[in-house]
C-alpha positions as CSV (number, residue, x, y, z in Angstrom):
1,M,-0.2,0.0,0.1
2,A,2.6,2.7,0.9
3,L,4.8,3.9,-2.2
4,K,8.2,5.2,-1.7
5,I,8.9,8.4,-2.8
6,K,11.4,6.9,-5.5
7,E,8.2,4.7,-7.0
8,I,6.1,7.9,-6.8
9,E,8.3,10.1,-9.0
10,S,8.9,7.5,-11.4
11,M,5.2,7.6,-12.4
12,R,3.7,9.8,-14.8
13,N,1.4,12.5,-13.9
14,E,-1.4,10.4,-15.2
15,E,-0.8,7.7,-12.9
16,L,-0.3,10.0,-9.9
17,K,-3.5,11.5,-10.4
18,A,-5.3,8.0,-10.4
19,K,-3.5,6.9,-7.7
20,L,-4.5,10.0,-5.9
21,E,-8.0,9.6,-6.1
22,E,-8.1,5.6,-5.4
23,L,-6.3,6.8,-2.0
24,K,-8.8,9.3,-1.4
25,K,-11.7,7.2,-1.8
26,E,-10.1,4.6,0.3
27,L,-9.4,7.3,3.0
28,I,-13.0,8.2,3.1
29,K,-14.2,4.7,3.5
30,H,-11.9,4.2,6.2
31,N,-13.1,7.8,7.9
32,A,-16.8,6.7,7.2
33,Q,-15.9,3.3,9.2
34,I,-14.1,5.5,12.1
35,A,-16.9,8.0,12.4
36,T,-19.8,4.8,12.5
37,G,-17.9,3.4,15.5
38,T,-16.8,0.3,13.6
39,N,-13.3,-0.9,14.0
40,P,-11.3,-0.7,10.7
41,K,-9.6,-4.0,9.8
42,S,-6.1,-2.2,9.9
43,P,-6.4,1.5,11.8
44,G,-2.7,2.2,10.9
45,Q,-3.8,2.1,7.2
46,V,-5.2,5.6,7.8
47,K,-2.1,7.0,8.7
48,V,-0.2,5.4,5.8
49,M,-2.6,6.6,3.3
50,K,-2.5,10.4,4.6
51,K,1.3,10.1,4.0
52,T,1.0,8.7,0.4
53,I,-1.4,11.2,-0.5
54,A,1.0,14.1,1.1
55,R,3.9,12.4,-1.2
56,I,1.7,12.2,-4.2
57,L,0.8,15.6,-4.1
58,T,4.4,17.3,-3.7
59,V,5.7,15.2,-6.3
60,L,3.0,16.3,-8.4
61,K,4.0,19.9,-7.3
62,T,7.3,19.8,-8.0
63,K,6.7,17.9,-11.2
64,G,4.3,21.2,-12.3
65,G,7.1,23.2,-11.4
66,E,9.7,22.0,-13.4
67,K,7.6,22.4,-16.5
68,K,7.0,26.3,-15.7
69,Q,10.9,27.2,-15.4
C-alpha cells in the first residue's frame, strides 16, 4: 500500500492522479468506518494513506514546477 518516494517520482502524472483519487476514496471509506464506530480492519492504514497522499501531491507540485521553468 505504502509507496516509496522513488516509486512515486518514477510514475507519470496521469498515473499519479489516478492513484491519488484511489487513495482519497479509500481514505473516505476508512474515515466513514471510524465515524460509525466500527473498527477498521487495519487502523494504521489511515496514517499510511495520508502520508502517501501528501507524497503524491508533493511530487505533482514539483513536477508541475519543473515544466513552468
